[in-house]
C-alpha positions as CSV (number, residue, x, y, z in Angstrom):
1,M,85.8,88.8,48.7
2,T,89.5,88.5,48.6
3,Q,91.5,85.9,50.6
4,K,92.8,88.6,52.9
5,Q,89.2,89.8,53.6
6,Q,88.1,86.2,54.3
7,S,91.0,85.7,56.6
8,K,90.1,88.9,58.5
9,K,86.5,87.8,58.7
10,S,87.3,84.4,60.1
11,K,89.4,86.0,62.9
12,T,86.5,88.2,64.0
13,D,83.4,86.1,63.4
14,R,83.7,82.8,65.3
15,L,81.4,80.2,66.8
16,F,82.7,77.7,69.4
17,I,81.0,75.0,71.3
18,L,81.9,75.1,75.0
19,C,79.5,72.4,76.3
20,D,78.2,69.6,74.1
21,G,74.5,68.8,74.3
22,D,75.4,65.1,74.7
23,S,77.2,65.9,78.0
24,I,76.0,65.1,81.5
25,Y,73.9,68.2,81.5
26,G,72.1,67.7,78.2
27,V,72.5,71.2,76.9
28,S,74.9,72.9,74.5
29,I,76.6,76.2,75.3
30,Y,78.1,78.2,72.4
31,L,80.5,81.2,72.3
32,F,79.8,83.6,69.4
33,I,82.4,86.2,68.8
34,G,81.5,88.9,66.2
35,T,79.6,92.1,65.7
36,Y,76.2,92.4,67.2
37,A,74.7,92.7,63.6
38,K,76.2,89.3,62.7
39,Y,75.2,87.7,66.0
40,S,71.6,89.1,65.6
41,K,71.5,87.7,62.0
42,Y,72.8,84.3,63.3
43,I,70.2,84.1,66.1
44,Q,67.4,85.0,63.7
45,K,68.5,82.5,61.1
46,E,69.2,79.6,63.5
47,Y,66.6,80.1,66.2
48,N,64.0,82.4,64.5
49,I,64.4,85.1,67.2
50,A,63.6,88.5,65.8
51,P,66.3,91.2,66.3
52,E,63.9,93.4,68.3
53,D,63.6,90.5,70.9
54,Q,67.3,90.5,71.4
55,K,69.1,92.7,73.9
56,F,72.4,94.4,73.5
57,F,74.6,94.7,76.6
58,G,78.2,94.7,75.1
59,A,78.4,91.0,76.0
60,S,75.7,88.6,77.0
61,F,74.4,85.2,77.7
62,Q,71.2,84.2,76.0
63,T,69.1,81.1,76.6
64,I,67.4,79.6,73.6
65,Y,64.2,77.6,74.2
66,H,62.3,75.0,72.1
67,E,58.7,75.8,71.4
68,S,57.9,73.3,74.1
69,G,59.5,75.6,76.6
70,K,62.5,73.3,77.2
71,M,66.0,74.9,77.1
72,E,67.6,74.1,73.7
73,C,71.0,75.8,74.2
74,G,72.8,78.9,75.5
75,I,74.9,81.3,73.6
76,I,77.5,83.7,75.0
77,W,78.0,86.6,72.7
78,M,81.0,88.9,72.7
79,P,81.6,91.6,70.0
80,L,85.3,90.9,69.8
81,F,87.9,89.0,71.8
82,K,91.4,90.1,72.4
83,Q,93.7,88.3,74.8
84,S,93.3,90.8,77.5
85,F,92.5,90.5,81.2
86,S,89.2,92.5,80.8
87,N,88.0,90.2,78.0
88,W,88.8,87.1,80.1
89,M,87.0,88.5,83.1
90,T,84.0,89.3,80.9
91,L,84.0,85.8,79.5
92,S,84.3,84.4,83.0
93,H,81.3,86.5,84.0
94,E,79.2,85.2,81.1
95,C,80.3,81.6,81.8
96,L,79.0,82.0,85.3
97,H,75.6,83.0,83.9
98,A,75.7,79.9,81.6
99,A,76.7,77.6,84.4
100,M,73.9,78.8,86.6
101,K,71.3,78.4,83.9
102,I,72.5,74.8,83.2
103,L,72.3,73.9,86.8
104,E,68.9,75.5,87.1
105,K,67.7,73.4,84.1
106,C,69.0,70.3,85.9
107,S,67.2,71.3,89.2
108,V,70.5,71.7,91.0
109,K,70.0,74.2,93.8
110,I,73.1,76.3,94.6
111,S,73.9,77.5,98.1
112,F,77.1,78.4,99.9
113,S,77.2,74.9,101.4
114,N,76.6,73.4,97.9
115,H,78.4,75.4,95.3
116,E,81.2,73.1,94.0
117,S,79.0,72.0,91.0
118,L,78.7,75.7,90.0
119,A,82.5,76.4,90.5
120,Y,83.5,73.3,88.5
121,L,81.0,73.9,85.7
122,Q,82.1,77.5,85.3
123,E,85.7,76.3,85.3
124,H,84.9,73.8,82.6
125,L,83.2,76.4,80.4
126,L,86.0,78.9,80.8
127,S,88.8,76.3,80.3
128,T,87.1,75.1,77.2
129,A,86.9,78.6,75.9
130,W,90.6,79.1,76.8
131,N,91.6,76.0,74.8
132,K,89.5,77.0,71.8
133,L,90.6,80.7,71.8
134,T,94.3,80.1,72.4
135,E,94.3,77.3,69.8
136,N,92.6,79.6,67.3
137,K,95.3,82.2,68.0
138,R,98.1,79.6,67.6
139,N,96.5,78.5,64.3
140,N,96.2,82.0,63.0
141,R,99.9,82.7,63.9
142,N,101.0,79.5,62.1
143,T,99.1,80.4,58.8
144,K,100.8,83.8,58.4
């Protein structure tokens, strides 16, 4: 593989951590950007989940469980990410799923009178993604 091909691959296949498992919630949330085939291969290799057990929606949030039934982590998958309004809205949507799953795991019940924890957690996940994705864009621009 040439250096140009490696550079192109690194721009499209990326894995970022949005929430560290050592945080207050005790669960890691990852953002995987790449083709469905590569995401499927990653999930099978890292978590032993067969491709036929995975679902394809164009973007998704998937919860990974230990054999014991406890939540191990969550992964947001997007096939590609361009700095566009629609991609940011999709990522916000998937961050909401991730935030709700984290709070469910922590037995935090969400209602209209008690929704600030959900709003702040979604904001945290999305702002972390913003920092990682815009930093990655700045780094790519500086290496050209």
